[in-house]
C-alpha positions, 0 to 999 in steps of 0.5 A: 499500500502506498501512502502519500504524505504532505512535506509537512507530514514527512518532516514531523515523522522524521523529526519523531524518528530522530527522538529515538522513539521510532526506529523508522517512519513505518513504526511511526505509522503502526503507531498512528494505525494502531491507536485508530484500531484500538479507538474503532475497537473502543467505539464497538465495545461501547456500542455493544455495551449499550446495546446490551443494557437496553435490549431484553437478554435472550439465552444462547439456544434461542439466539442460535435458533433465531440465527438459524431461522433467518437464514434458512431459504424460505419453504424449508 
């Protein structure tokens, strides 16, 4: 995957690499990507918690039965 950076972004990354915290610009990119991934997962977990607190709970057997019925072709 190719990523195009502005001169300012390249300069910022090079400064961070020079601090010794990162071995390469790729390390900085990984840090940013990991932080975005963690935030995305955190939001999904919060959404799931909200849903579980605001919808009635069902047992596992009922859940599986509903899924099976939902995906069975009509007429079976």
